[in-house]
Residue, then its C-alpha position, 0 to 999 in steps of 0.5 A: x717101671x714103664x708101662x706100655x699102653x695097649x694100642x687098638x688097631x686103626x683102620x682107614x676108609x676103604x679098608x676091609x677089616x672083616x665082619x664087625x661093628x666099627x666106631x669112627x672118630x666122629x662117634x658114628x658106628x657102622x656094621x660090616x660084613x666080611x667083604x665090605x669096606x669101611x666108608x667115609x663118616x656116614x653123617x658128615x662124609x669126612x675121611x676119618x679113622x675107624x676102630x673095631x668095637x669089641 
């Protein structure tokens, strides 16, 4: 039996995923409001991917 892994949505810099807390690939978090866009990493300024924290 093959099991499928649950895939979490990944967001790119500039995306506006809505209100919530997000974790980047470097391990940093940001809190966004409804109309804010995801930034580059807040500490190293690299272009990273973001995941929504539940």
